[in-house]
C-alpha angles and dihedrals in degrees: 000000000000104000133032131163121196106204130206089169137044088243116073090206090060097047116125096221125037114180113193103179143037089243094060089048090054091050090051092051090048092052092049091049091047093052092046090051091050091054092047092049089051092052092047091051092052090047092050091049092053092049092049091048091053090047092053093051110100116244091238092062109100113225112241117217114222106238093198123108123249092259092050091051092049093047093044092238125159130187120240090250090063096055092092090061090051097053111115121223098248125072132184122210090341093306112129122208123219122221093231110148128197114292115265092234091058092046088051091054090045094052091039091056090052091052089047088051092052091049092048090048095053097041101044105025109023104039096016091220097143133043122257119230091263092056092044091052090049090050092049092050089050090050091050089050091052092050089049091053091048089050093050092048092047100041108016104018093092093056117093139139092287099045101036114124135190111263113215100173111113091230093058092042090052092050088051090047091054089051093046092051089048099047113012106042095086093065104020102037133244092285099031089260091135134247120168086356127051128280110270099193103067132072095258118099134179097197106024133288102235121106090247092051093048090046090052092048093051093045100046099024125209104266095178089060097040101260113132126218112259100195093103093048100041128041119227093264090055093048087052092052095049092046091050090049092051093051090049089063093068111125094010089120101202121200116267092019115178119251115271119274131190130005126338113242132179126246111294099185134065119268109272121234091193130042126209113226112237099193 
């Protein structure tokens, strides 16, 4: 048996344990047998202690039946009438101490956590059968990156500088507006009026006013003038949305617009019947 996958999910990539060899399977079985043996030894030790305790009790001692219910025994509860039976022999300054041990339910959790810790130690740190949280996080990030790549190839992969088209749908323009406000405001202003970068609302352009030219400028950037390339931060569909939103700002004439720069070019997009608010 060369390959075996133990699944706790319907997706093998999301399984907690992935055993790739017969040796790892044998180690896992050994760990399980070891833990089962430890539990059996613990129960046997408790059983022998009970037998030894009964053997040491003198025959004259009358066995007292515990009148408490099962829940009271598990919770370690005693009625007020039983307190006199719990008083210990010593007393300090008139203060008496009750022999009231830790409740069995708490001790069960305590010893159970020890057993869990031993199992976790052997599985994740001794035999390295399972993945630690850091490894699981790395795997999930890698899966997310793969899904992102699939999405880009499926939805945005066909968009490039040659096939990009102006988007006039309000939903697409609103998506472009959100990206613009997130990434472009620092240089081009809240309304595209310009700042460090040029005014995007007039008819003057430094690198072309067509959708293809604007797409190219956003994708590749203008390093010599301080504009970074956005192709690693935005996928092709997002670049198309931002470029379409920028072109939709033509003629909006915001207050405090920067002086024209570049070459005057005529309108390169269809007349819009709907405008996207930029405030």
